[in-house]
C-alpha positions as CSV (number, residue, x, y, z in Angstrom):
1,X,96.7,14.9,-56.9
2,X,95.7,17.7,-59.3
3,X,97.7,19.4,-62.1
4,X,101.3,20.6,-61.4
5,X,104.4,21.3,-63.2
6,X,107.5,19.5,-62.2
7,X,110.9,20.0,-63.7
8,X,113.0,16.7,-64.0
9,X,116.3,18.2,-64.4
10,X,117.6,14.7,-64.7
11,X,116.1,14.5,-68.1
12,X,117.5,17.7,-69.4
13,X,119.5,17.4,-72.6
14,X,123.2,18.5,-72.1
15,X,123.7,18.5,-75.9
16,X,120.7,20.6,-76.6
17,X,122.9,22.9,-78.8
18,X,123.9,20.0,-81.0
19,X,127.5,20.0,-80.1
20,X,127.6,16.3,-79.2
21,X,130.8,14.3,-80.0
22,X,130.7,11.3,-82.3
23,X,129.1,8.1,-80.8
24,X,126.5,10.2,-78.8
25,X,122.8,9.1,-79.4
26,X,121.0,11.5,-81.9
27,X,117.5,12.6,-82.1
28,X,115.4,12.8,-85.5
29,X,117.2,16.0,-86.7
30,X,120.7,14.7,-85.6
31,X,121.2,16.8,-82.5
32,X,122.9,14.9,-79.7
33,X,120.8,13.4,-76.9
34,X,122.8,13.1,-73.6
35,X,120.6,13.3,-70.6
36,X,121.9,14.6,-67.2
37,X,121.0,11.5,-65.4
38,X,118.9,9.2,-67.5
39,X,118.4,6.4,-65.0
40,X,117.4,8.8,-62.2
41,X,115.1,10.8,-64.3
42,X,113.4,7.9,-65.9
43,X,112.9,6.4,-62.6
44,X,111.3,9.6,-61.3
45,X,108.9,9.7,-64.2
46,X,108.0,6.0,-63.9
47,X,107.2,6.6,-60.2
48,X,104.8,9.6,-61.2
49,X,103.2,7.4,-63.9
50,X,102.0,4.9,-61.2
51,X,99.9,7.7,-59.7
52,X,98.8,9.9,-62.5
53,X,99.2,10.9,-66.3
54,X,102.4,12.6,-67.3
55,X,102.9,15.0,-70.0
56,X,106.4,15.6,-71.4
57,X,107.4,19.3,-72.1
58,X,110.3,21.0,-73.7
59,X,111.2,24.2,-75.6
60,X,111.1,22.6,-78.9
61,X,107.6,22.7,-80.5
62,X,108.1,19.5,-82.6
63,X,108.8,16.3,-80.6
64,X,110.6,14.9,-83.7
65,X,113.2,17.7,-83.1
66,X,113.6,17.2,-79.3
67,X,114.9,14.7,-76.8
68,X,111.6,14.2,-75.3
69,X,110.9,11.6,-78.1
70,X,113.9,9.8,-76.9
71,X,112.7,9.9,-73.3
72,X,109.1,8.6,-74.4
73,X,110.8,5.8,-76.2
74,X,112.8,4.9,-73.2
75,X,109.6,4.9,-71.0
76,X,107.7,2.8,-73.4
77,X,110.5,0.3,-73.6
78,X,110.7,-0.1,-70.0
79,X,106.9,-0.5,-69.7
80,X,107.0,-3.4,-72.2
81,X,109.4,-5.3,-70.1
């Protein structure tokens, strides 16, 4: 298929500025993680993984300070089922 960039808007973090209310999932630095449409976004990436390797990108340089670590863990968890 070749290399390409695909923005999966559904996996965008609505709480990227850290203004999440109590009870919202948190990343390693304590910022909120609330994906736009987690189920649809993860399904889209799982479908891509059936055909090719996928690299998760975000603005944050360190994955431990970014919601993509959460996305990765959700993908791995689903793959283990």
